[in-house]
N, C-alpha and C positions, 0 to 999 in steps of 0.2 A: 194286678200286682199280687204275687204270692206272699202270703203271710206265714211266718214260722211261729209255731206254738210249741210249748214244752210243758209236759206234765211230769213232775218228779215225785217218785215214791220215796219217802224219806223215813228214816228211823227216828227214835225218840230224841237223840242228841242233836241231829241235824234239824229236826222240827223246832226245837227250842231256839236254835241259832236263827232259823229263818223267821220265826214269828217276832223276834226282837230286832230284826235287821232293818225294818222300815216302820215309821210311826203310823202309816196307814194300816198296819196289821195289829194295832194295839187291842182291837176287839177280839182277836183270835185267842182262845184260851185252851185249857187242857181237855175240854169236852169236844172240841172241833176235830173232825176227821179229815177235813180238806178245805181248801179255799183257792179261788182263782183270782189272779191279779190281771185284770183285763188291760190295764195300762201297759204292763210289761210283757203281756202275752205268755205268762207262765202260771201254772197251777201247781199246788203242792198237795199231796195226799199222804196222810200218816199211814205207815205200814201197819195193818191190822194183823198180819200173819194169817189171814183167812183169804185165800186166793180169789174166791168168788166175790167177797166183799171188796177187796182191793180193785178187782176188775170193774165192779160197778162204780166205785168212787172215782176211778180214773176216767171212765167214760163220762160220768156226770160232770166232772170238772172240765174235761175237754169240750163238752157241749157248751158250757158257759163261755169258754174262750172263743170258740168259733162263732157263737151267736153274739158275742160281745155283751151278753146279758149279765147283769149283776144286780143283786138286791139293793146294794148301796152304791150302784154305779154312778149316779149323779153326784154323790158326795165324795166317795174315795176310790171307786174303781176296784173294789175287792168284794168277792162273793164268798160266803162261808157256809160250809156244811156243818151243822150242829147235830150230833147224834150221840147216843150212848148205847153201848152194847155190853152185854154180859156174856162171857164165854162159859158154857156149861161143859164140865169135864166128865 
């Protein structure tokens, strides 16, 4: 059986809507750059406006979806990337 996966690159406003759309996402906060919901086969990546970083985050979350791997999978089925980055101008 073929499984469909979706990784969405979202802006700030959509990120806020998504993280408040499901109680399983309550641990996602302003420092998170992405998370994978293995139950719904969808991952969300916050748009960093750095193409290489976005590409890495998308690939990382997609791998979590395909593998079905999740740090908290046994509890809630959501994996979270926590990272902080400073953009030097």
